[in-house]
VODRENKE-13923 format. One record per residue (C-alpha): x, y, z; residue number from 0; residue in three letters. Coordinates in steps of 0.2 Angstrom, whole numbers, padded with zeros to 4 digits. Layout:
BEGIN
+-------+-------+-------+-----+------+
|    px |    py |    pz | seq | type |
+-------+-------+-------+-----+------+
|     X |     Y |     Z | NUM |  ala |
...
+-------+-------+-------+-----+------+
END
This chain:
BEGIN
+-------+-------+-------+-----+------+
|    px |    py |    pz | seq | type |
+-------+-------+-------+-----+------+
| -0514 |  0562 |  0421 |   0 |  unk |
| -0505 |  0578 |  0419 |   1 |  unk |
| -0512 |  0595 |  0423 |   2 |  unk |
| -0504 |  0610 |  0414 |   3 |  unk |
| -0506 |  0627 |  0423 |   4 |  unk |
| -0504 |  0644 |  0414 |   5 |  unk |
| -0511 |  0661 |  0412 |   6 |  unk |
| -0519 |  0670 |  0398 |   7 |  unk |
| -0525 |  0687 |  0395 |   8 |  unk |
| -0544 |  0690 |  0398 |   9 |  unk |
| -0555 |  0703 |  0390 |  10 |  unk |
| -0551 |  0716 |  0403 |  11 |  unk |
| -0532 |  0714 |  0400 |  12 |  unk |
| -0530 |  0704 |  0417 |  13 |  unk |
| -0520 |  0688 |  0418 |  14 |  unk |
| -0533 |  0674 |  0421 |  15 |  unk |
| -0527 |  0658 |  0430 |  16 |  unk |
| -0530 |  0642 |  0420 |  17 |  unk |
| -0528 |  0623 |  0421 |  18 |  unk |
| -0528 |  0611 |  0407 |  19 |  unk |
| -0532 |  0593 |  0412 |  20 |  unk |
| -0524 |  0582 |  0399 |  21 |  unk |
| -0526 |  0563 |  0395 |  22 |  unk |
| -0510 |  0552 |  0397 |  23 |  unk |
| -0509 |  0550 |  0379 |  24 |  unk |
| -0514 |  0562 |  0365 |  25 |  unk |
| -0531 |  0571 |  0367 |  26 |  unk |
| -0545 |  0565 |  0356 |  27 |  unk |
| -0554 |  0582 |  0358 |  28 |  unk |
| -0553 |  0598 |  0369 |  29 |  unk |
| -0567 |  0605 |  0380 |  30 |  unk |
| -0569 |  0621 |  0389 |  31 |  unk |
| -0577 |  0622 |  0406 |  32 |  unk |
| -0586 |  0637 |  0414 |  33 |  unk |
| -0588 |  0636 |  0433 |  34 |  unk |
| -0603 |  0642 |  0443 |  35 |  unk |
| -0606 |  0660 |  0450 |  36 |  unk |
| -0592 |  0665 |  0462 |  37 |  unk |
| -0585 |  0648 |  0462 |  38 |  unk |
| -0568 |  0645 |  0453 |  39 |  unk |
| -0559 |  0632 |  0442 |  40 |  unk |
| -0555 |  0621 |  0457 |  41 |  unk |
| -0573 |  0620 |  0463 |  42 |  unk |
| -0577 |  0601 |  0466 |  43 |  unk |
| -0588 |  0599 |  0451 |  44 |  unk |
| -0577 |  0608 |  0439 |  45 |  unk |
| -0561 |  0598 |  0444 |  46 |  unk |
| -0570 |  0581 |  0446 |  47 |  unk |
| -0578 |  0582 |  0429 |  48 |  unk |
| -0562 |  0589 |  0420 |  49 |  unk |
| -0552 |  0575 |  0427 |  50 |  unk |
| -0565 |  0562 |  0423 |  51 |  unk |
| -0566 |  0568 |  0405 |  52 |  unk |
| -0547 |  0568 |  0403 |  53 |  unk |
| -0547 |  0550 |  0408 |  54 |  unk |
| -0558 |  0547 |  0394 |  55 |  unk |
| -0547 |  0556 |  0381 |  56 |  unk |
| -0555 |  0573 |  0382 |  57 |  unk |
| -0544 |  0587 |  0387 |  58 |  unk |
| -0553 |  0600 |  0398 |  59 |  unk |
| -0548 |  0618 |  0400 |  60 |  unk |
| -0555 |  0627 |  0416 |  61 |  unk |
| -0550 |  0644 |  0422 |  62 |  unk |
| -0555 |  0657 |  0436 |  63 |  unk |
| -0565 |  0671 |  0429 |  64 |  unk |
| -0559 |  0689 |  0432 |  65 |  unk |
| -0557 |  0693 |  0451 |  66 |  unk |
| -0559 |  0675 |  0456 |  67 |  unk |
| -0547 |  0661 |  0462 |  68 |  unk |
| -0530 |  0665 |  0456 |  69 |  unk |
| -0535 |  0677 |  0442 |  70 |  unk |
| -0531 |  0695 |  0442 |  71 |  unk |
| -0544 |  0709 |  0442 |  72 |  unk |
| -0558 |  0715 |  0453 |  73 |  unk |
| -0574 |  0704 |  0454 |  74 |  unk |
| -0584 |  0720 |  0457 |  75 |  unk |
| -0579 |  0726 |  0439 |  76 |  unk |
| -0586 |  0710 |  0431 |  77 |  unk |
| -0602 |  0707 |  0422 |  78 |  unk |
| -0611 |  0692 |  0414 |  79 |  unk |
| -0605 |  0699 |  0397 |  80 |  unk |
| -0587 |  0701 |  0403 |  81 |  unk |
| -0588 |  0682 |  0408 |  82 |  unk |
| -0594 |  0678 |  0391 |  83 |  unk |
| -0580 |  0688 |  0383 |  84 |  unk |
| -0567 |  0679 |  0395 |  85 |  unk |
| -0574 |  0662 |  0389 |  86 |  unk |
| -0571 |  0667 |  0371 |  87 |  unk |
| -0553 |  0673 |  0375 |  88 |  unk |
| -0550 |  0656 |  0384 |  89 |  unk |
| -0556 |  0647 |  0368 |  90 |  unk |
| -0544 |  0658 |  0358 |  91 |  unk |
| -0530 |  0654 |  0369 |  92 |  unk |
| -0533 |  0635 |  0368 |  93 |  unk |
| -0534 |  0637 |  0349 |  94 |  unk |
| -0517 |  0645 |  0349 |  95 |  unk |
| -0508 |  0633 |  0360 |  96 |  unk |
| -0517 |  0616 |  0356 |  97 |  unk |
| -0533 |  0615 |  0347 |  98 |  unk |
| -0550 |  0625 |  0348 |  99 |  unk |
| -0563 |  0617 |  0360 | 100 |  unk |
| -0576 |  0606 |  0351 | 101 |  unk |
| -0585 |  0603 |  0367 | 102 |  unk |
| -0592 |  0617 |  0379 | 103 |  unk |
| -0597 |  0614 |  0396 | 104 |  unk |
| -0605 |  0626 |  0409 | 105 |  unk |
| -0611 |  0624 |  0427 | 106 |  unk |
| -0624 |  0635 |  0434 | 107 |  unk |
| -0622 |  0653 |  0429 | 108 |  unk |
| -0607 |  0646 |  0419 | 109 |  unk |
| -0619 |  0636 |  0409 | 110 |  unk |
| -0629 |  0651 |  0404 | 111 |  unk |
| -0612 |  0660 |  0400 | 112 |  unk |
| -0607 |  0645 |  0389 | 113 |  unk |
| -0624 |  0646 |  0380 | 114 |  unk |
| -0621 |  0664 |  0376 | 115 |  unk |
| -0603 |  0661 |  0371 | 116 |  unk |
| -0605 |  0646 |  0360 | 117 |  unk |
| -0610 |  0656 |  0344 | 118 |  unk |
| -0593 |  0665 |  0345 | 119 |  unk |
| -0583 |  0648 |  0345 | 120 |  unk |
| -0586 |  0641 |  0328 | 121 |  unk |
| -0577 |  0625 |  0331 | 122 |  unk |
| -0588 |  0620 |  0345 | 123 |  unk |
| -0600 |  0606 |  0340 | 124 |  unk |
| -0607 |  0600 |  0357 | 125 |  unk |
| -0613 |  0611 |  0371 | 126 |  unk |
| -0617 |  0605 |  0389 | 127 |  unk |
| -0627 |  0615 |  0401 | 128 |  unk |
| -0627 |  0608 |  0419 | 129 |  unk |
| -0640 |  0616 |  0432 | 130 |  unk |
| -0640 |  0632 |  0421 | 131 |  unk |
| -0653 |  0646 |  0423 | 132 |  unk |
| -0663 |  0650 |  0408 | 133 |  unk |
| -0661 |  0669 |  0413 | 134 |  unk |
| -0644 |  0675 |  0420 | 135 |  unk |
| -0654 |  0687 |  0431 | 136 |  unk |
| -0659 |  0672 |  0441 | 137 |  unk |
| -0643 |  0674 |  0450 | 138 |  unk |
| -0649 |  0690 |  0458 | 139 |  unk |
| -0660 |  0678 |  0469 | 140 |  unk |
| -0645 |  0675 |  0479 | 141 |  unk |
| -0644 |  0693 |  0485 | 142 |  unk |
| -0662 |  0699 |  0482 | 143 |  unk |
| -0663 |  0708 |  0499 | 144 |  unk |
| -0649 |  0719 |  0493 | 145 |  unk |
| -0655 |  0724 |  0475 | 146 |  unk |
| -0663 |  0740 |  0480 | 147 |  unk |
| -0648 |  0746 |  0489 | 148 |  unk |
| -0636 |  0741 |  0475 | 149 |  unk |
| -0647 |  0751 |  0463 | 150 |  unk |
| -0647 |  0766 |  0475 | 151 |  unk |
| -0629 |  0766 |  0481 | 152 |  unk |
| -0621 |  0759 |  0465 | 153 |  unk |
| -0611 |  0745 |  0474 | 154 |  unk |
| -0614 |  0734 |  0490 | 155 |  unk |
| -0605 |  0720 |  0498 | 156 |  unk |
| -0615 |  0704 |  0500 | 157 |  unk |
| -0611 |  0687 |  0507 | 158 |  unk |
| -0612 |  0673 |  0495 | 159 |  unk |
| -0608 |  0655 |  0501 | 160 |  unk |
| -0600 |  0663 |  0517 | 161 |  unk |
| -0588 |  0674 |  0507 | 162 |  unk |
| -0590 |  0693 |  0504 | 163 |  unk |
| -0592 |  0699 |  0486 | 164 |  unk |
| -0595 |  0717 |  0480 | 165 |  unk |
| -0609 |  0718 |  0467 | 166 |  unk |
| -0612 |  0734 |  0457 | 167 |  unk |
| -0627 |  0741 |  0448 | 168 |  unk |
| -0618 |  0738 |  0431 | 169 |  unk |
| -0619 |  0719 |  0435 | 170 |  unk |
| -0638 |  0721 |  0437 | 171 |  unk |
| -0640 |  0731 |  0422 | 172 |  unk |
| -0630 |  0719 |  0411 | 173 |  unk |
| -0639 |  0703 |  0416 | 174 |  unk |
| -0656 |  0712 |  0414 | 175 |  unk |
| -0652 |  0716 |  0396 | 176 |  unk |
| -0647 |  0698 |  0392 | 177 |  unk |
| -0659 |  0688 |  0381 | 178 |  unk |
| -0652 |  0671 |  0383 | 179 |  unk |
| -0666 |  0662 |  0375 | 180 |  unk |
| -0661 |  0670 |  0358 | 181 |  unk |
| -0644 |  0663 |  0360 | 182 |  unk |
| -0651 |  0646 |  0364 | 183 |  unk |
| -0664 |  0647 |  0349 | 184 |  unk |
| -0649 |  0651 |  0337 | 185 |  unk |
| -0637 |  0639 |  0344 | 186 |  unk |
| -0636 |  0627 |  0329 | 187 |  unk |
| -0625 |  0615 |  0339 | 188 |  unk |
| -0629 |  0599 |  0348 | 189 |  unk |
| -0635 |  0603 |  0366 | 190 |  unk |
| -0636 |  0592 |  0382 | 191 |  unk |
| -0646 |  0599 |  0396 | 192 |  unk |
| -0642 |  0591 |  0413 | 193 |  unk |
| -0652 |  0596 |  0428 | 194 |  unk |
| -0657 |  0589 |  0445 | 195 |  unk |
| -0676 |  0588 |  0448 | 196 |  unk |
| -0673 |  0592 |  0467 | 197 |  unk |
| -0661 |  0607 |  0463 | 198 |  unk |
| -0667 |  0620 |  0476 | 199 |  unk |
| -0655 |  0634 |  0469 | 200 |  unk |
| -0659 |  0634 |  0451 | 201 |  unk |
| -0676 |  0625 |  0448 | 202 |  unk |
| -0679 |  0611 |  0435 | 203 |  unk |
| -0691 |  0623 |  0426 | 204 |  unk |
| -0675 |  0632 |  0420 | 205 |  unk |
| -0670 |  0616 |  0411 | 206 |  unk |
| -0687 |  0615 |  0403 | 207 |  unk |
| -0686 |  0632 |  0396 | 208 |  unk |
| -0669 |  0629 |  0389 | 209 |  unk |
| -0673 |  0613 |  0381 | 210 |  unk |
| -0689 |  0619 |  0373 | 211 |  unk |
| -0681 |  0634 |  0366 | 212 |  unk |
| -0667 |  0624 |  0358 | 213 |  unk |
| -0667 |  0616 |  0341 | 214 |  unk |
| -0662 |  0598 |  0338 | 215 |  unk |
| -0651 |  0589 |  0341 | 216 |  unk |
| -0654 |  0591 |  0359 | 217 |  unk |
| -0654 |  0579 |  0374 | 218 |  unk |
| -0659 |  0580 |  0392 | 219 |  unk |
| -0652 |  0570 |  0407 | 220 |  unk |
| -0659 |  0570 |  0424 | 221 |  unk |
| -0646 |  0571 |  0438 | 222 |  unk |
| -0657 |  0562 |  0451 | 223 |  unk |
| -0655 |  0566 |  0469 | 224 |  unk |
| -0640 |  0578 |  0465 | 225 |  unk |
| -0638 |  0595 |  0473 | 226 |  unk |
| -0635 |  0611 |  0463 | 227 |  unk |
| -0616 |  0610 |  0466 | 228 |  unk |
| -0614 |  0592 |  0462 | 229 |  unk |
| -0605 |  0590 |  0479 | 230 |  unk |
| -0606 |  0571 |  0479 | 231 |  unk |
| -0592 |  0563 |  0469 | 232 |  unk |
| -0603 |  0550 |  0461 | 233 |  unk |
| -0614 |  0564 |  0454 | 234 |  unk |
| -0600 |  0573 |  0446 | 235 |  unk |
| -0592 |  0557 |  0439 | 236 |  unk |
| -0609 |  0552 |  0432 | 237 |  unk |
| -0611 |  0568 |  0423 | 238 |  unk |
| -0593 |  0566 |  0416 | 239 |  unk |
| -0598 |  0548 |  0410 | 240 |  unk |
| -0613 |  0554 |  0401 | 241 |  unk |
| -0605 |  0569 |  0393 | 242 |  unk |
| -0591 |  0559 |  0386 | 243 |  unk |
| -0603 |  0546 |  0379 | 244 |  unk |
| -0615 |  0559 |  0372 | 245 |  unk |
| -0601 |  0570 |  0365 | 246 |  unk |
| -0594 |  0555 |  0355 | 247 |  unk |
| -0608 |  0557 |  0343 | 248 |  unk |
| -0602 |  0574 |  0338 | 249 |  unk |
| -0583 |  0574 |  0339 | 250 |  unk |
| -0570 |  0563 |  0332 | 251 |  unk |
| -0564 |  0553 |  0347 | 252 |  unk |
| -0554 |  0541 |  0336 | 253 |  unk |
| -0542 |  0553 |  0328 | 254 |  unk |
| -0530 |  0561 |  0339 | 255 |  unk |
| -0530 |  0580 |  0338 | 256 |  unk |
| -0512 |  0581 |  0332 | 257 |  unk |
| -0514 |  0567 |  0319 | 258 |  unk |
| -0521 |  0578 |  0305 | 259 |  unk |
| -0512 |  0577 |  0289 | 260 |  unk |
| -0514 |  0594 |  0281 | 261 |  unk |
| -0509 |  0588 |  0264 | 262 |  unk |
| -0523 |  0576 |  0264 | 263 |  unk |
| -0536 |  0587 |  0274 | 264 |  unk |
| -0533 |  0606 |  0269 | 265 |  unk |
| -0538 |  0617 |  0283 | 266 |  unk |
| -0555 |  0624 |  0281 | 267 |  unk |
| -0562 |  0641 |  0282 | 268 |  unk |
| -0577 |  0642 |  0294 | 269 |  unk |
| -0589 |  0657 |  0294 | 270 |  unk |
| -0602 |  0658 |  0307 | 271 |  unk |
| -0614 |  0672 |  0313 | 272 |  unk |
| -0611 |  0680 |  0330 | 273 |  unk |
| -0628 |  0688 |  0331 | 274 |  unk |
| -0620 |  0703 |  0338 | 275 |  unk |
| -0627 |  0713 |  0324 | 276 |  unk |
| -0636 |  0710 |  0308 | 277 |  unk |
| -0621 |  0705 |  0297 | 278 |  unk |
| -0607 |  0701 |  0310 | 279 |  unk |
| -0598 |  0685 |  0307 | 280 |  unk |
| -0583 |  0676 |  0315 | 281 |  unk |
| -0571 |  0668 |  0302 | 282 |  unk |
| -0560 |  0654 |  0308 | 283 |  unk |
| -0545 |  0648 |  0298 | 284 |  unk |
| -0534 |  0636 |  0307 | 285 |  unk |
| -0528 |  0646 |  0323 | 286 |  unk |
| -0533 |  0662 |  0315 | 287 |  unk |
| -0549 |  0672 |  0319 | 288 |  unk |
| -0556 |  0686 |  0309 | 289 |  unk |
| -0572 |  0697 |  0310 | 290 |  unk |
| -0582 |  0701 |  0294 | 291 |  unk |
| -0596 |  0714 |  0293 | 292 |  unk |
| -0604 |  0726 |  0282 | 293 |  unk |
| -0602 |  0745 |  0282 | 294 |  unk |
| -0615 |  0755 |  0291 | 295 |  unk |
| -0622 |  0762 |  0275 | 296 |  unk |
| -0626 |  0744 |  0270 | 297 |  unk |
| -0635 |  0740 |  0286 | 298 |  unk |
| -0620 |  0733 |  0296 | 299 |  unk |
| -0610 |  0739 |  0311 | 300 |  unk |
| -0593 |  0740 |  0301 | 301 |  unk |
| -0585 |  0729 |  0314 | 302 |  unk |
| -0574 |  0721 |  0301 | 303 |  unk |
| -0570 |  0720 |  0282 | 304 |  unk |
| -0585 |  0715 |  0271 | 305 |  unk |
| -0585 |  0700 |  0259 | 306 |  unk |
| -0579 |  0709 |  0244 | 307 |  unk |
| -0565 |  0717 |  0255 | 308 |  unk |
| -0559 |  0699 |  0259 | 309 |  unk |
| -0560 |  0694 |  0241 | 310 |  unk |
| -0549 |  0709 |  0236 | 311 |  unk |
| -0537 |  0705 |  0251 | 312 |  unk |
| -0535 |  0687 |  0245 | 313 |  unk |
| -0531 |  0693 |  0227 | 314 |  unk |
| -0519 |  0707 |  0233 | 315 |  unk |
| -0510 |  0695 |  0245 | 316 |  unk |
| -0508 |  0682 |  0232 | 317 |  unk |
| -0502 |  0694 |  0219 | 318 |  unk |
| -0488 |  0701 |  0231 | 319 |  unk |
| -0483 |  0684 |  0237 | 320 |  unk |
| -0481 |  0678 |  0219 | 321 |  unk |
| -0471 |  0693 |  0214 | 322 |  unk |
| -0460 |  0691 |  0229 | 323 |  unk |
| -0456 |  0673 |  0226 | 324 |  unk |
| -0451 |  0677 |  0208 | 325 |  unk |
| -0441 |  0692 |  0213 | 326 |  unk |
| -0431 |  0682 |  0226 | 327 |  unk |
| -0429 |  0667 |  0214 | 328 |  unk |
| -0422 |  0679 |  0201 | 329 |  unk |
| -0412 |  0690 |  0213 | 330 |  unk |
| -0421 |  0705 |  0207 | 331 |  unk |
| -0419 |  0721 |  0218 | 332 |  unk |
| -0437 |  0722 |  0223 | 333 |  unk |
| -0438 |  0730 |  0240 | 334 |  unk |
| -0457 |  0730 |  0243 | 335 |  unk |
| -0473 |  0727 |  0234 | 336 |  unk |
| -0489 |  0737 |  0237 | 337 |  unk |
| -0506 |  0731 |  0229 | 338 |  unk |
| -0521 |  0743 |  0230 | 339 |  unk |
| -0537 |  0735 |  0224 | 340 |  unk |
| -0555 |  0741 |  0221 | 341 |  unk |
| -0571 |  0732 |  0216 | 342 |  unk |
| -0585 |  0740 |  0206 | 343 |  unk |
| -0599 |  0736 |  0193 | 344 |  unk |
| -0597 |  0742 |  0175 | 345 |  unk |
| -0608 |  0741 |  0160 | 346 |  unk |
| -0603 |  0726 |  0149 | 347 |  unk |
| -0604 |  0737 |  0133 | 348 |  unk |
| -0590 |  0748 |  0140 | 349 |  unk |
| -0578 |  0733 |  0141 | 350 |  unk |
| -0571 |  0730 |  0123 | 351 |  unk |
| -0562 |  0714 |  0127 | 352 |  unk |
| -0576 |  0706 |  0137 | 353 |  unk |
| -0586 |  0692 |  0129 | 354 |  unk |
| -0602 |  0698 |  0138 | 355 |  unk |
| -0610 |  0712 |  0129 | 356 |  unk |
| -0626 |  0715 |  0139 | 357 |  unk |
| -0630 |  0720 |  0157 | 358 |  unk |
| -0617 |  0723 |  0171 | 359 |  unk |
| -0600 |  0716 |  0174 | 360 |  unk |
| -0589 |  0715 |  0190 | 361 |  unk |
| -0573 |  0724 |  0188 | 362 |  unk |
| -0557 |  0723 |  0200 | 363 |  unk |
| -0545 |  0737 |  0198 | 364 |  unk |
| -0527 |  0732 |  0204 | 365 |  unk |
| -0514 |  0745 |  0206 | 366 |  unk |
| -0496 |  0738 |  0209 | 367 |  unk |
| -0482 |  0748 |  0216 | 368 |  unk |
| -0464 |  0741 |  0216 | 369 |  unk |
| -0451 |  0749 |  0227 | 370 |  unk |
| -0433 |  0745 |  0222 | 371 |  unk |
| -0420 |  0749 |  0209 | 372 |  unk |
| -0429 |  0739 |  0195 | 373 |  unk |
| -0426 |  0743 |  0177 | 374 |  unk |
| -0440 |  0743 |  0164 | 375 |  unk |
| -0438 |  0725 |  0158 | 376 |  unk |
| -0439 |  0719 |  0176 | 377 |  unk |
| -0454 |  0729 |  0180 | 378 |  unk |
| -0463 |  0722 |  0165 | 379 |  unk |
| -0459 |  0704 |  0169 | 380 |  unk |
| -0465 |  0706 |  0187 | 381 |  unk |
| -0481 |  0713 |  0180 | 382 |  unk |
| -0483 |  0698 |  0170 | 383 |  unk |
| -0480 |  0687 |  0185 | 384 |  unk |
| -0493 |  0696 |  0194 | 385 |  unk |
| -0506 |  0689 |  0183 | 386 |  unk |
| -0500 |  0672 |  0186 | 387 |  unk |
| -0504 |  0672 |  0205 | 388 |  unk |
| -0516 |  0657 |  0209 | 389 |  unk |
| -0530 |  0667 |  0215 | 390 |  unk |
| -0530 |  0678 |  0199 | 391 |  unk |
| -0531 |  0662 |  0189 | 392 |  unk |
| -0545 |  0656 |  0200 | 393 |  unk |
| -0555 |  0672 |  0198 | 394 |  unk |
| -0552 |  0672 |  0179 | 395 |  unk |
| -0556 |  0654 |  0176 | 396 |  unk |
| -0572 |  0643 |  0177 | 397 |  unk |
| -0576 |  0640 |  0195 | 398 |  unk |
| -0587 |  0626 |  0202 | 399 |  unk |
| -0595 |  0629 |  0219 | 400 |  unk |
| -0603 |  0614 |  0227 | 401 |  unk |
| -0615 |  0619 |  0240 | 402 |  unk |
| -0625 |  0607 |  0252 | 403 |  unk |
| -0635 |  0608 |  0268 | 404 |  unk |
| -0627 |  0600 |  0283 | 405 |  unk |
| -0638 |  0594 |  0297 | 406 |  unk |
+-------+-------+-------+-----+------+
END
């Protein structure tokens, strides 16, 4: 099976080293794998699980977090939050080159990071946490004798798995503030918790806390007799077999990723809460990701345009595109179109041409600027064409919105 190696830009601007395990044929689905603390993409468990899943038709992207393996950057500058951000960047890159991951898998602290990142990857439908701590701060137990010194001096070199790593106070502060159980409670995706009852690094009680906090659908698999790092090949292969079988209930493994006929299945707009702030949303349209929010005055964080901003943008873009098509077809000297829009509420009684006479009405003001050596007749015709753009027709016609709850 082929392995595709490349780099992508992480949250801190560094180039992160990645490997994409691909099936021999077309991939039925794509997965993103997060490795354990201070490990790397080539850790035994990560590589064995990725290869085994690829053999079952699920392509798996694994990568070295900032400052680890072959990735650029300084490990001392990383935090749990920066790892989460790198996971979202990895999903973005996979979306741009192939298809967004529908399965998210994390091992140890990588499992906690996957749980935290899942809400920012809308296409993900199935999440797997292997030997994951219920609190990222659990990892400080690996260097607990140095914590006071880290807080006092700001940075200390510690030995982890026989290798030196520098840990900074910022790392401790970041994981102390992370409330992972809120992410688990608000996951709204299928969850598989896998844990060994004899794990002496991350105790089985962590799996209990994660499982209890999660909402259905959720499943638990005991990795009997396995150690924390799944160093025995049989344990990693068993985990991969279970993940593939379990994930098949939540992903379309029969239809190859590239076989979608967009004419028969128009691409959907997916909007999902990020829970970063009260109104913050991630919008996914095919390979594109947008952020929506509300202004601070409306209780939001103003991290992106608001819902009505997007509505106006859709009308403005459609107006400009429609005018451009007409101008090019008629060889009109139209150099550039600028559409400026504003939404407001007005009293119905102030609108003479409106059928509604009582209460308030929505009003959209649309100002169109046309650059170019156009005569009066050409400008008049283009203004008529503006009203024929498909979005304009949709907004001014009867609209049927069908809403249903999806389990």
